[in-house]
Rosetta silent file (secondary structure, phi, psi, omega in degrees, C-alpha in Angstrom):
SEQUENCE: MNNISDSNNHIDWLREITHDDSINKISQQASIPYATLYKRFKSNELATDEIIAIARSYGINPVEALVKTNIISDEEASGVRGDNALRLCSIESIAHEIVRRDNEKTQPVKQPENA
SCORE:     score description
SCORE:     0.000 S_00000001
   1 L     0.000  130.396  179.336   80.680  135.066  100.720 S_00000001
   2 L   -93.014  116.897  175.794   84.322  135.577  101.498 S_00000001
   3 E   -78.661  145.872 -176.358   85.884  138.436   99.530 S_00000001
   4 L   -91.770  135.044 -175.169   89.427  137.865   98.407 S_00000001
   5 L   -75.823  -41.920 -176.304   92.038  140.341   99.580 S_00000001
   6 L   -98.678   66.888 -167.315   94.556  140.126   96.727 S_00000001
   7 H   -66.845  -32.312 -179.217   91.984  140.492   93.993 S_00000001
   8 H   -59.071  -41.566  177.188   94.251  141.523   91.094 S_00000001
   9 H   -64.070  -32.152 -179.643   95.978  138.144   91.237 S_00000001
  10 H   -72.841  -37.385  176.727   92.597  136.469   91.281 S_00000001
  11 H   -67.962  -39.223  175.151   91.406  138.304   88.197 S_00000001
  12 H   -60.483  -44.492  177.598   94.687  137.343   86.500 S_00000001
  13 H   -58.832  -45.373 -178.869   94.067  133.729   87.564 S_00000001
  14 H   -60.745  -45.393  179.772   90.529  133.936   86.203 S_00000001
  15 H   -63.480  -39.141 -178.683   91.700  135.272   82.853 S_00000001
  16 H   -65.812  -49.310 -174.904   94.376  132.589   82.631 S_00000001
  17 H   -73.570  -24.451  179.323   92.158  129.602   83.376 S_00000001
  18 L   -94.747    1.441 -178.738   89.304  130.841   81.197 S_00000001
  19 L    54.416   43.572  179.161   91.675  131.744   78.343 S_00000001
  20 L    59.379   32.660  174.655   90.254  135.281   78.396 S_00000001
  21 L   -58.967  156.967  178.379   86.699  134.085   77.863 S_00000001
  22 L   -69.229  158.508  176.656   84.086  136.810   77.919 S_00000001
  23 H   -58.273  -39.815  179.885   82.281  137.618   81.142 S_00000001
  24 H   -60.827  -45.223 -179.223   79.118  136.282   79.523 S_00000001
  25 H   -65.665  -43.967  178.090   80.730  132.924   78.701 S_00000001
  26 H   -60.920  -43.590  179.449   82.243  132.569   82.194 S_00000001
  27 H   -57.331  -48.457 -179.806   78.891  133.503   83.703 S_00000001
  28 H   -65.635  -44.603 -175.883   77.056  130.853   81.709 S_00000001
  29 H   -67.032  -38.739 -175.841   79.671  128.155   82.262 S_00000001
  30 H   -94.830   -1.112 -178.233   79.967  128.736   86.021 S_00000001
  31 L    56.215   44.392  174.414   76.270  129.500   86.602 S_00000001
  32 L  -114.592  132.151 -178.495   77.097  132.853   88.183 S_00000001
  33 L   -54.239  139.281 -179.381   74.841  135.754   87.228 S_00000001
  34 H   -54.227  -46.348 -177.456   76.351  137.992   84.562 S_00000001
  35 H   -59.359  -37.234  178.793   75.723  141.127   86.637 S_00000001
  36 H   -65.079  -48.704 -179.808   77.643  139.617   89.569 S_00000001
  37 H   -65.791  -37.710  177.951   80.674  138.739   87.452 S_00000001
  38 H   -59.184  -45.698  178.101   80.553  142.092   85.696 S_00000001
  39 H   -62.861  -38.849  179.586   80.710  143.845   89.082 S_00000001
  40 H   -62.882  -43.263  178.864   83.579  141.548   90.156 S_00000001
  41 H   -64.950  -41.824 -179.110   85.623  142.468   87.083 S_00000001
  42 H   -65.558  -37.913 -177.240   84.921  146.173   87.578 S_00000001
  43 H   -95.753   -2.000 -176.882   85.890  146.100   91.263 S_00000001
  44 L    57.662   36.419  178.366   88.667  143.501   90.836 S_00000001
  45 L  -126.042  138.169  171.235   87.090  141.360   93.533 S_00000001
  46 L  -124.478  158.766  175.442   86.066  137.719   93.516 S_00000001
  47 E  -106.106  153.021 -178.268   84.484  135.703   96.260 S_00000001
  48 H   -55.292  -44.933 -179.164   85.780  132.324   97.405 S_00000001
  49 H   -65.929  -28.001  176.777   82.604  130.523   96.380 S_00000001
  50 H   -72.837  -38.924  176.415   82.858  132.091   92.931 S_00000001
  51 H   -60.812  -42.556  179.862   86.445  130.875   92.515 S_00000001
  52 H   -63.730  -46.111 -179.368   85.280  127.382   93.432 S_00000001
  53 H   -62.792  -42.774  179.818   82.351  127.503   90.990 S_00000001
  54 H   -66.036  -45.338  179.129   84.540  128.816   88.168 S_00000001
  55 H   -57.227  -49.677 -179.519   87.263  126.256   88.832 S_00000001
  56 H   -59.357  -42.687 -176.272   84.757  123.398   88.778 S_00000001
  57 H   -70.441  -21.122  177.324   83.128  124.636   85.598 S_00000001
  58 L  -102.395   13.474  174.676   86.507  124.812   83.850 S_00000001
  59 L    72.454   27.131  179.941   87.554  121.348   85.046 S_00000001
  60 L  -108.154  138.402  177.487   90.076  122.589   87.596 S_00000001
  61 L   -59.429  122.741 -177.441   90.386  121.100   91.062 S_00000001
  62 H   -61.369  -31.408  178.306   88.803  123.708   93.361 S_00000001
  63 H   -66.547  -42.623  176.713   91.405  123.067   96.065 S_00000001
  64 H   -61.672  -38.369  178.006   94.181  123.817   93.567 S_00000001
  65 H   -62.943  -40.769  179.283   92.326  126.995   92.591 S_00000001
  66 H   -67.326  -33.263  175.742   92.188  128.078   96.230 S_00000001
  67 H   -70.100  -47.012 -178.302   95.926  127.459   96.554 S_00000001
  68 H   -60.648  -31.879 -178.928   96.702  129.319   93.302 S_00000001
  69 L   -95.190   12.539  175.362   94.668  132.297   94.484 S_00000001
  70 L    59.507   29.083  175.130   96.381  132.268   97.898 S_00000001
  71 L   -82.217  -38.915  174.352   93.205  131.623   99.832 S_00000001
  72 L  -130.075  157.948 -179.716   94.711  128.520  101.393 S_00000001
  73 L   -87.867  167.201  175.058   98.302  127.294  101.610 S_00000001
  74 H   -58.096  -42.405 -179.703   99.753  124.113  100.133 S_00000001
  75 H   -61.723  -43.609  178.590   99.999  122.694  103.660 S_00000001
  76 H   -63.752  -38.181 -179.492   96.357  123.430  104.363 S_00000001
  77 H   -66.218  -37.174 -178.544   95.370  121.848  101.064 S_00000001
  78 H   -77.856  -21.718 -179.477   97.282  118.665  101.801 S_00000001
  79 L    75.751    4.678 -177.911   95.850  118.455  105.300 S_00000001
  80 L  -123.498  131.246  178.020   99.229  117.317  106.584 S_00000001
  81 L  -134.272  138.976  171.018  101.637  119.454  108.560 S_00000001
  82 L    40.523 -121.573 -176.053  105.018  118.800  110.075 S_00000001
  83 H   -60.448  -26.494  178.945  105.072  116.013  112.639 S_00000001
  84 H   -61.942  -30.797  179.827  101.614  114.843  111.602 S_00000001
  85 H   -63.170  -36.655  179.902  103.105  113.659  108.294 S_00000001
  86 H   -63.829  -32.540  179.855  105.352  111.246  110.171 S_00000001
  87 H   -65.718  -22.729 -179.395  102.341  109.599  111.771 S_00000001
  88 H   -85.153  -14.871 -176.999  101.095  108.654  108.317 S_00000001
  89 L   -89.027  147.029  174.126  104.341  106.910  107.338 S_00000001
  90 L   -72.888  159.845  178.065  105.162  103.287  108.024 S_00000001
  91 H   -61.873  -34.010  177.923  108.161  102.523  110.219 S_00000001
  92 H   -64.683  -41.789  178.616  109.822  101.046  107.128 S_00000001
  93 H   -64.404  -41.394  178.812  109.365  104.301  105.217 S_00000001
  94 H   -64.443  -44.818  179.622  110.787  106.309  108.094 S_00000001
  95 H   -62.067  -42.780  179.518  113.783  103.955  108.406 S_00000001
  96 H   -60.729  -42.550 -179.971  114.396  104.134  104.651 S_00000001
  97 H   -66.288  -37.953  177.418  114.365  107.938  104.772 S_00000001
  98 H   -62.483  -46.441  179.429  116.803  107.970  107.709 S_00000001
  99 H   -63.341  -43.581  179.633  119.208  105.703  105.805 S_00000001
 100 H   -59.265  -46.165 -179.864  118.814  107.771  102.627 S_00000001
 101 H   -65.538  -40.313  179.721  119.599  110.999  104.473 S_00000001
 102 H   -63.959  -44.272  177.857  122.530  109.439  106.265 S_00000001
 103 H   -62.927  -37.724 -179.141  123.966  108.136  102.970 S_00000001
 104 H   -63.845  -41.699 -177.825  123.419  111.508  101.366 S_00000001
 105 H   -78.723  -18.747  178.996  125.422  113.372  103.984 S_00000001
 106 H   -92.991   -7.812  178.317  128.274  110.825  103.963 S_00000001
 107 L   -70.863  136.855  176.910  128.717  110.888  100.194 S_00000001
 108 L   -65.809  144.140  179.194  131.808  112.842   99.152 S_00000001
 109 L   -76.260  126.237 -178.842  131.038  116.097   97.423 S_00000001
 110 L   -76.196  132.945  176.373  131.902  115.821   93.745 S_00000001
 111 L   -88.539  144.984  176.825  134.254  118.471   92.463 S_00000001
 112 L   -60.354  145.354 -177.079  133.641  119.917   89.014 S_00000001
 113 L   -63.826  -27.825 -178.160  135.797  118.249   86.369 S_00000001
 114 L   -87.801    3.388 -175.485  137.277  121.574   85.270 S_00000001
 115 L   -78.720    0.000    0.000  138.401  122.530   88.797 S_00000001
């Protein structure tokens, strides 16, 4: 079990997604022993596998939960970083983006009407 370093944010996340459900209700819904969750609330610590179980039991994408609780970054969640993203694009998509950017930088900057 991986303990989470920034636990206060995780307890806040837990309260938000469970709409302040009782520890007993969260325990039953996520199939995590009551005593375990009680200790987590008292110590302000959650484990990664518990966040995943709670997210699933409340109908939340576990990857999104891991991002929201800062366990993984958006980039890690998407599985695509920097230059690797370009490899996934068609040549037509890349060309379209180049033209779009070029047009964007050549457009005159609009002045406010009251200027």
